[in-house]
C-alpha positions in Angstrom: 0.0 0.2 -0.1 1.3 3.6 -1.2 0.7 6.2 1.6 0.6 9.7 0.2 2.6 11.1 3.2 5.3 9.2 2.6 7.3 11.9 1.4 6.3 14.3 4.3 8.4 15.1 7.1 6.6 12.7 9.6 7.8 9.9 8.1 10.9 10.4 10.3 8.9 9.3 13.1 6.2 7.1 11.4 7.9 5.4 8.6 11.0 4.6 10.3 9.0 2.8 13.3 6.1 1.3 11.6 6.1 -2.4 10.1 5.1 -2.9 6.5 1.4 -4.5 6.0 -1.5 -4.0 8.4 0.2 -1.9 10.8 1.3 0.7 8.1 -2.2 0.3 6.4 -3.9 1.3 9.8 -1.9 4.4 9.9 -2.7 5.3 6.5 -6.4 4.9 6.8 -6.3 6.9 9.9 -5.0 10.2 8.2 -6.8 12.9 7.2 -5.6 16.2 5.4 -7.2 19.5 6.0 -6.4 23.0 4.7 -6.8 25.7 7.4 -7.0 29.3 5.8 -4.7 32.1 8.0 -7.0 33.5 10.8 -8.8 30.2 11.5 -8.8 28.5 14.8 -7.5 24.7 14.7 -7.7 24.0 18.5 -10.3 25.7 21.2 -8.6 25.8 24.6 -10.9 23.9 26.7 -12.1 21.3 23.7 -12.0 17.7 24.3 -8.9 15.9 22.8 -10.0 13.5 20.1 -7.1 13.6 17.5 -3.2 13.8 16.9 -2.5 17.1 14.7 0.9 17.6 12.6 1.5 20.9 10.9 2.5 19.6 7.3 2.7 23.3 5.8 2.2 26.9 7.0 2.5 28.6 10.2 0.7 28.5 13.7 0.4 30.0 17.0 0.0 28.5 20.2 -1.9 30.7 22.6 -4.0 30.6 25.7 -6.2 32.9 27.6 -5.2 33.4 31.5 -7.5 33.3 34.4 -7.4 37.1 34.4 -8.9 36.8 30.4 -5.6 37.8 28.9 -4.5 36.4 25.5 -1.0 35.3 25.8 0.8 33.9 23.0 2.8 30.5 24.1 5.1 29.7 21.0 4.8 29.8 17.1 4.8 26.4 15.2 6.5 25.6 11.7 6.2 22.6 9.4 7.5 19.3 11.4 5.8 20.6 14.7 3.2 18.4 16.4 0.5 21.4 17.2 -1.2 19.1 19.7 1.6 17.0 21.1 1.9 19.2 24.5 -1.5 17.8 25.6 -2.5 15.1 23.9 -0.9 12.3 25.7 -1.4 13.9 29.2 -4.9 15.9 29.6 -8.5 15.1 28.5 -8.8 18.7 27.0 -6.4 21.1 25.5 -5.3 23.6 27.8 -4.4 26.0 25.1 -5.5 27.2 21.6 -3.9 27.1 18.0 -4.2 29.3 15.4 -3.2 29.4 11.6 -1.3 32.6 11.1 -0.8 31.7 7.1 -2.6 29.5 5.3 -2.0 25.8 6.5 -2.2 22.3 6.1 -2.9 20.0 9.0 -2.4 16.2 9.2 -5.1 14.8 11.9 -4.8 11.4 13.0 -7.3 9.1 14.9 -6.1 9.2 18.1 -7.1 5.5 19.3 -4.7 4.4 16.5 -1.8 6.5 17.6 -2.4 5.3 21.1 -2.6 1.6 20.0 0.9 2.0 17.9 2.3 3.6 21.2 1.3 0.3 23.0 2.2 -2.1 20.2 5.6 -0.4 19.0 8.2 0.4 21.1 10.6 2.4 18.6 7.4 4.3 17.8 6.7 5.2 21.5 10.3 6.1 22.1 10.4 8.7 18.9 6.9 10.0 20.3 8.5 10.7 23.6 11.6 12.1 22.2 9.2 14.6 20.1 7.0 15.7 23.1 10.3 16.2 25.2 11.8 18.5 22.4 8.8 20.5 21.9 8.6 21.3 25.5 12.0 22.0 26.0 11.9 24.4 23.0 9.0 26.1 24.5 10.5 26.2 28.0 13.8 27.3 26.6 12.1 30.3 24.2 10.2 31.2 27.3 13.0 31.7 29.9 15.1 33.4 26.9 12.4 36.0 26.1 12.1 36.8 30.2 15.9 37.3 30.3 16.0 39.9 27.6 15.7 43.6 27.6 12.4 44.9 25.8 14.6 45.8 22.7 15.8 42.2 22.7 12.1 40.9 23.1 11.0 42.5 19.9 13.9 41.9 18.1 14.0 38.3 19.1 10.3 37.8 17.1 11.7 39.6 14.1 14.7 37.7 14.0 12.8 34.4 14.6 10.6 35.2 11.4 13.7 36.1 9.3 15.9 33.1 10.7 13.7 30.4 10.8 10.8 31.0 8.7 11.5 33.1 5.6 15.3 33.1 5.4 15.3 36.3 3.9 15.2 39.7 4.9 12.5 40.9 2.9 9.3 39.6 4.2 5.8 40.5 5.2 5.5 40.0 9.3 2.9 37.5 9.6 1.9 38.8 13.3 0.5 41.8 14.3 2.0 44.5 16.8 -0.8 43.2 19.5 0.5 39.6 18.8 4.1 40.6 19.4 3.0 42.1 22.5 1.1 39.1 23.7 4.2 37.0 23.0 7.1 39.3 24.5 5.0 40.3 27.7 5.1 43.8 26.5 2.2 46.3 26.1 1.3 47.3 22.7 2.2 50.9 22.9 5.7 49.8 24.0 5.9 47.3 21.0 4.9 50.1 18.3 7.1 52.5 19.9 10.3 50.2 19.7 9.5 49.0 16.2 9.4 52.9 15.1 12.7 53.1 16.9 14.0 49.9 15.0 13.0 51.8 11.7 14.4 55.1 12.2 17.6 53.3 13.3 
């Protein structure tokens, strides 16, 4: 059986771990590919976890509402990121939301199939644990790094992230608003606007 996502980055975890035949066929049949337009919410905070999601193409943000009602951006996600992996094996409901910043393609897998593979395939389970840890460590590292920066460094790091990790060029349209930069950096919108103006003058 030929699986349509064999040439996708996800094969580094799935196809190197799965056996040919019934196990691979169950995985392929469990997969659905969905196109998400920019601005649309993919996951809503508080929703019940029913599937396992992978960002095949595009750009997303992970964000949450605090108890005080303030919107906080946790991180930004690019292809090869598992947009639901932080909660999917530890909680019954999502503790954050995920929204597309650009038109994106999401691969959705039946959660029961993935859970069965973890129980039956030790190599697959090991790769999933490794991926989960890397995703969590990345968010923690970025958060600690952001806290340690000055307000200029906070805004600059957001701009550099998109330049160095997403677009790989100095000329691009910023996919986030000044409000979103503020929500990610912990600064006020007014401060972000002022700093970007200073960067432009410099």
